[in-house]
C-alpha positions, 0 to 999 in steps of 0.5 A, spaced: 831 758 147 837 755 143 844 757 146 850 755 143 856 757 138 853 758 131 857 758 125 857 765 122 853 762 116 847 760 121 848 766 126 843 772 123 838 773 128 843 771 134 843 775 140 851 775 142 853 772 149 859 776 150 862 782 147 866 782 141 871 787 138 874 787 131 879 792 128 873 796 125 868 796 131 866 793 137 859 789 138 856 789 145 853 783 148 846 782 147 846 785 140 842 781 135 846 780 129 844 782 122 847 781 115 852 787 115 854 785 122 856 778 120 860 781 114 864 785 119 865 779 123 867 775 117 872 780 115 875 780 121 876 772 121 871 770 126 868 764 124 863 762 130 860 766 135 857 764 142 850 766 143 842 765 143 837 764 138 830 765 141 824 761 140 817 764 137 814 764 144 820 768 147 821 775 149 828 778 149 831 780 155 830 788 154 823 788 152 821 783 157 824 787 163 820 793 160 814 789 160 814 787 167 817 794 170 811 797 166 806 793 171 809 797 177 809 803 174 802 802 172 800 801 179 803 807 181 804 813 177 809 816 182 814 810 179 817 811 172 820 805 169 827 806 165 830 801 161 837 799 160 840 795 154 842 789 158 836 786 160 834 791 166 829 796 167 829 800 173 823 804 177 825 811 179 821 815 184 818 821 181 818 825 188 820 824 195 817 819 199 817 812 203 818 805 199 812 801 201 813 793 199 808 788 199 813 782 200 808 776 199 807 779 192 814 780 190 816 773 192 810 771 188 813 775 182 820 772 183 817 765 183 814 765 177 821 764 173 828 763 175 830 768 169 825 773 172 828 777 178 825 783 182 829 787 187 827 793 191 829 797 196 828 795 204 821 797 206 820 804 208 826 807 205 826 814 204 828 816 197 829 822 193 826 824 186 830 820 181 832 815 186 832 807 183 827 804 188 827 797 184 830 793 178 827 788 174 833 784 171 832 778 166 837 773 167 837 769 160 837 773 153 829 772 153 823 768 157 817 765 155 811 769 154 807 765 158 812 767 164 811 775 163 803 773 162 803 770 169 807 776 172 801 780 169 796 776 172 799 776 179 799 784 178 792 784 176 789 780 181 793 784 187 788 786 192 786 785 199 790 780 202 786 780 209 787 782 216 792 776 217 797 778 212 798 785 216 799 788 209 803 795 210 799 797 204 792 799 204 787 793 204 783 796 198 790 796 194 795 791 196 800 792 190 807 789 190 811 796 190 809 803 191 811 810 193 808 813 199 809 821 197 811 825 203 805 830 204 806 838 205 806 839 213 806 845 217 810 844 224 811 847 230 817 846 235 816 848 242 823 848 246 822 849 254 828 851 258 831 851 265 833 858 267 841 859 265 840 854 260 845 855 254 842 858 248 847 854 244 842 848 246 836 851 243 839 854 237 842 847 236 835 843 237 832 849 232 837 848 226 837 840 227 829 840 227 829 845 221 834 841 217 830 834 219 824 837 216 826 840 210 829 833 208 822 830 208 819 836 205 816 839 211 816 846 214 818 849 220 812 854 221 812 856 228 818 856 234 815 857 241 820 857 247 818 857 254 820 855 261 820 847 263 814 847 267 807 844 266 803 850 265 808 853 260 808 847 256 801 846 256 800 853 254 805 852 248 801 846 246 794 850 246 798 855 242 801 851 236 794 847 236 790 854 235 795 856 229 793 850 225 799 846 225 799 839 222 805 837 227 807 839 234 814 837 236 816 838 243 824 839 245 824 839 253 830 841 257 830 834 260 828 828 256 821 825 259 822 819 263 815 817 265 808 818 262 807 823 269 813 827 267 812 834 266 812 834 258 807 828 257 803 831 263 802 837 259 800 834 253 794 830 257 792 837 260 792 840 253 787 835 251 792 830 248 793 823 249 800 819 250 799 813 245 806 810 246 812 812 250 819 809 248 821 805 242 825 800 240 830 804 236 837 806 238 838 812 238 831 814 239 829 810 245 826 816 249 821 818 244 814 819 246 808 819 241 802 823 242 796 826 239 791 832 240 785 831 236 788 829 229 794 833 230 800 828 232 805 831 238 812 828 238 816 829 245 823 829 242 828 824 245 835 827 246 838 825 239 833 830 236 838 835 237 842 831 232 842 831 225 844 824 225 838 819 223 835 816 229 828 813 231 825 820 230 826 820 223 823 813 222 816 816 226 816 823 222 817 819 215 811 815 216 807 820 219 808 825 213 808 819 208 801 818 211 802 811 213 800 808 220 804 810 226 802 808 233 803 803 238 802 797 234 807 800 228 812 802 233 813 796 237 815 792 231 821 797 229 826 793 233 829 789 228 833 793 224 832 798 230 840 799 232 841 805 227 848 806 225 846 811 219 849 817 217 847 825 218 841 826 214 843 830 207 837 834 204 840 833 197 841 825 197 838 819 199 837 818 206 841 812 207 847 813 202 851 819 205 858 818 207 859 819 215 861 816 221 856 812 225 851 815 230 852 816 237 848 813 243 842 817 245 843 821 251 840 827 255 843 832 251 845 838 255 851 841 252 851 841 244 854 846 241 852 849 234 851 856 230 845 860 232 840 859 227 834 864 225 827 863 227 825 864 220 828 862 214 829 867 208 822 868 205 821 865 198 817 869 193 813 875 194 813 878 201 806 878 204 805 881 211 800 879 216 796 885 220 792 883 226 787 888 228 786 888 235 784 895 237 776 895 238 773 896 245 768 890 244 762 894 247 757 888 245 761 883 250 760 887 256 765 889 261 770 884 259 775 885 253 773 879 248 780 879 245 783 877 252 778 871 253 780 864 251 778 859 246 781 852 248 785 855 253 788 861 248 786 868 248 783 870 242 788 875 240 793 870 241 790 865 237 790 870 231 797 872 232 799 864 232 795 863 226 799 869 222 806 867 225 805 859 223 803 862 216 808 864 210 807 871 212 814 875 213 812 879 219 806 879 224 804 886 226 798 887 231 794 894 232 793 895 239 788 900 242 783 899 247 786 896 253 793 896 249 797 894 255 793 888 257 793 886 250 800 887 249 801 883 255 797 877 253 801 877 246 808 878 250 813 873 247 809 871 241 814 874 236 809 880 233 810 887 233 806 892 235 803 899 233 798 903 237 792 906 234 791 913 239 784 913 237 780 907 236 774 910 237 774 912 229 773 905 227 776 900 223 779 904 218 783 908 223 786 901 225 788 900 218 791 906 217 796 905 223 797 898 221 799 899 214 803 905 216 807 901 220 809 896 215 816 895 212 817 899 205 819 892 201 812 889 203 808 886 197 802 885 200 798 884 207 793 879 210 789 883 214 786 878 220 781 880 225 783 879 232 776 876 234 776 870 229 778 865 233 778 859 228 782 862 223 788 858 222 795 858 218 792 854 213 787 860 211 792 865 211 797 861 206 791 860 202 791 867 200 798 868 200 799 862 195 794 865 190 797 872 190 801 874 184 805 880 184 805 880 177 798 881 177 796 884 184 789 882 186 785 883 192 784 875 194 778 874 198 776 867 201 769 864 200 765 859 202 759 856 198 759 863 195 759 867 201 765 872 202 769 872 209 775 874 212 781 875 212 783 878 206 789 879 202 791 886 200 796 888 194 801 894 196 797 898 190 791 899 195 795 901 201 794 909 199 786 908 198 786 904 205 789 909 209 784 914 206 778 910 209 774 913 214 769 910 219 768 902 221 767 899 215 774 897 214 776 896 206 770 893 204 768 898 200 774 897 196 772 890 194 766 893 191 769 899 188 774 894 184 770 888 182 775 886 176 781 886 181 778 881 186 780 874 186 776 869 190 778 862 193 774 857 195 775 854 202 772 848 205 770 851 212 766 856 215 772 859 220 772 865 215 765 867 218 766 866 225 767 872 229 765 873 236 762 880 238 757 877 244 757 872 250 753 868 246 758 868 240 763 866 245 759 860 248 758 858 241 765 858 238 767 854 245 763 849 243 765 848 236 
């Protein structure tokens, strides 16, 4: 590159070093001057221009920045490269997620040529769609083609760095930069309380949790309340697990001070493990991370009742981004763990809102806040859930099968929890045989009840009672059977997601070509469902209207598993 002052007669093709203004126009820096430009400058009395002339093997700054940024975009389709006219190309996030950086590779790119710079957001920054996560800036007006090719070779050779490198990316795909998108998540919140505890505390916790999850695209699907007692919290944990929630949060009336305290002990009693107690962040020190099988369980620190960014958010963000979160990762959060960041804002980057610094963590017992609804207003069609729990269970023997526990949760309650954690707008249970005992087992579940006065007439009579009890504005209903203990909220939501009010169809789940339950029924079929007789339910309507049936594939056999006999119960308890 030749950088100099050029007489106008020699300046064609020169890139302007500085902006020039004439009476007729303005020439921005970086502009490549052509013959017409030189004529305007000469007419304005300009004799010389300061700029650069590139050699044949050099690439101008705009193109060079775009080519290097394209290496990042090619490695991760969730990053979009957008050029600017000033030798810069920015990489924008196409969705919500965490920025994951491989520092060694970024350092190598920045070492290729002093004219090439790559800058990224800090490791694990949470970003919104459209936010700039990195920028490639070319310092001079151009760089050697060989330097760009060297960057290309680094990107092409990026791969496993070995265990010693402790790469935050997967060992099979170490790249300089990627966006780990937040995954959809169905979360449960368990809130325990002491007698006389202020409702404001619970409502503030609920509102903060709902907001915290919404910021990262998760949904608070199930809210459970109980006494701050070992057995009560254990029961709620089992119910949340039975519902099929992907994440369970526990806000105790008091914050756990030891692994043997009430909430951690309840987690272990429910079949879970405590993976790590505490974390080197402030606020957030008292967080407890556990797990029940493959479901993460977080015992909230006191700052979980606040909307301000704290250690809880770091753990949630990494969990939902699919990044490893365990003891090894938590103990490394101390550097930068003194968090003085603002209130979480759902429509803004998590680190760029204007608010006061977060306060110290405490065992919040007296926060004030406006009450929040247990379930936010439903979007889209209004689909109810109807749980049939009126049968006599004669094949089970003397016991009512709906009251028998699977993994510590009565079968009828498992069905209700699955419905409550789904996107259904309401849950109604049809009672019949031993109605009082079944209703008692479902007390506090949040379900409504309808009684079948003559359940001996069969399932059709329960359908009739249940359909009649639904609200007038319901678009469809998912009918669940109370004796199918492996149905979860995910199964119910698959049906609801497939329902289109503009083309109402019967939505039926299938696995390997075999039809199962539950089934979604549009309002258009309610009248015929109420006219059915016998114990076959609405099966005949599916066969009568094959053209109105939409089948969706599910990847497990839960849609077939019901419990009629003691052997069935033994089998399902062993699953």
